[in-house]
C-alpha positions, 0 to 999 in steps of 0.5 A: 725419854722426858720425865715430868718434874712434878710429884708423881702419884700412883696409877689406879690399878684393879689389884695390889699385885698388878705389875707397875705400869710404865708411868709408875716406873717412870715416876719411881725413877724420877722420885729417886733421881730427885730425892737422892740426887742421882747422877750420870754414873747411876744404873738402875738394875731393877725397878719393879713392884714392891709386893704388898704383904700377904695379909694385904693381898689375901684381905683385898676386896674390889674397891679397897684402896691400894697403896703402890710401892716400887722396889729398886736396885741401884748401882753407882759406877763411880763409887762401886756401891749398890743400894736398895730402895723402896719408893711410895708411889702413893705418897711420892717419896722414898721410904727406904734407902739402904747401902748393901755392902759386898754385893753386885747387881746383875750384869745389865743388858746395856753392859753387854754392848758396852763390855764388847766395845771396851774389849774390842778397843783394848790394844792388848786384846787386839794383839792377842787375837792377831796371833790367831790371824784375826785382824777385823775386830768388827767380826768379834763377838764378846759375851760378858760372862760373870766372873764369880767369886774365887777369893782372889784378893785383887778381885775383891769388891771389883765388878768383873766380867771374864769375857768369852770371845768368838769370831764370825767369818762375815757379819751374818755368820754364826760366830759360836762355830769359831771360839777364840780359845785361850784369850780371856779379857777381864773387864771392870764393868764399873769403869768399863775397862779391860784390866788384863787379858789372859792368854793361855796359848794359841789354838787354831780356829775351827775350820767349819761354819755352822750357819742355820738361817734361811740365808744359808739353808735353802732346802728345808723338809718338804715331806710335811703337810700343813697342820692347822690349830684352830679354835673357831669359837675362840679360847676357853680362858678369860683375861682381866688385867693380869688375872687369868680364869680357865676351867676351874683354875684362877690365877694372877701373873706378874713379871720381874726383871730377875725372875721373869714370869711370876704366878700369884694366888693360884686357886682351883674351884672344887664343887663350887668352892674356890680353894687356894693352892699357891700364893706365889711361884717363880724361878728363883735361881739357876746355875750352869756349872761347867766341868772343864778344869782348863784355864779358859773354862773352870770359872764358867759357872753362871747363875743366869737368874741372879747374875743376868736376870732372865726377865730382862732377857725375855724374848719379844714374841712379836718377833716370832711367836713360839705358840700355836692357836688362839693366843693372848700376850702380856707385855713386860715393862721394866727399865734399861740401866739408865732408868728409861722405861723399857718394854718387851712386847709380847713377853708372856704367851697364854694359850691352850693345847690339846694334850692327848688322852686324859682318860679312856676305858673300854668295857669289853662286855658291852663293847662301849668305849669312852674317851676324854681328851686332855686340854692344858693351859700354858703360860710361858716365856722364853729368854735368850742368855748368850748362846742359850734359849731357855723356855719356861712353861707352866702347865695347868691341867683339867685333873688339877695337875700343875706342871713346870717344865724348862726347855733348853734350845739355842746353841751349846757353849763352844770351845776349840781344840787342836787338830786331832785332839779328843777332848776329855771334858766335852763332846766333839761336835765338829772338827776342832770344836767341842761342847764342854760338859756342864749341867743346868740346875733350876730352883723354883720357889713355891709359896704354898697356900693349900686351903690356907696358910697352915701348910706342912711338908711330908716326905713320902718313901715306898717301904717294904713291909717287915718280914713278919707281916710280909710272908710272901715278900710282896708287901709295901706301903707309902710312909709319910714323914713330917719335915717340921723344920727347914733344916730337916727339909734339906733332903735328897731324892731317892729313886730306890724309894720312889721318894716324893714330897707332899704339902698338906693343910 
């Protein structure tokens, strides 16, 4: 990609929270390269909008001047150092440059293929898989799993991946059906070198394939007739830039390499008054801890947001849409690790869905029936992280409800067992193939703004009434308790008390 050498300036945008344009991303990279003399060993893990202050956003009026800034995370492979930078696109210079010690940026998409190539070229790895009857490295699949930090002295400060490997029977085979059990190449991602190959013993390859594509499956179900979703007058939502209006809802969206979809300034119009609800909401982190203590699996504990960036791994729905009806798409722009602008076409899907009955009542005295159907607005994206697909869906309903749902699809992470063995820490899913037990735990950060910034959190428990006021044993009530500090708010769910939390102004 060719980048102009003259001092770039910010591109005119309509709102301070509009995502960086491709030109702004390119400008930020060019400024950083020039001012900090960044060389070929530099990788750009993140280049995204440096969001302005809440006061700036909430006080913004159309026509106001907008100062644009980019936030960047930069890794120098040569020195193994990580930097955070802020670039003023309005002024055309770097306003902040900090070395952040003791950290690692996420594993970048470019590193996936580079890591695989390094593993396949390693003589020690070639020797290890030959013990298992594998001689064609072109059919080997390498997934660069994060290594985590287990306090090992020789790993301190090293940018490591403990790569997990599978092998295809042919170039279009589903490789996840045949894990290369017991072989773990450990890769220094800064040097892109295999520093050791762990071999915990030969386990035979599972014998069966698990192919799912139309190349292999010719006969699909024929007992379903077409179901058409049509909106002859078009959708009920309107889109202006990255602002969405639908029914009484109004919001803006953004997209970052780490979080993927971000919601901003969500409001609901009540009796003609636009009432704020959320200032910002996004998936902040997720972790996938595995419960198998064996050497090949005990360090599988991926943080798929922070360690990989679900935004960078978002699907382009241009390749196959996952929504039905009248759809509006938003593209996402970021960089690859070398600082070139990367575009994910149709990264975010916006559409409406019928959601059954919203309200119904039958007056048996008059024999009259009234039904109101439910409609919901859906803002979503899907990310592929190795074997898994995560679908992230924000739903907005006509009754004022906001719902966040994560849907998991794709394939489970697989492992091999010896013939006749029953795995204790997983489920056998095919002969000699099992899925280790694990969890998917998600954390969503919600910066609430219910009717303004002065919000409080209450914990609500269902409590039985005291005996002296409960002669029949049936009395109970909802008890609200203020959680005044973050320390107090570290709470557990309690299904026996039907515990929930409410946020009030």
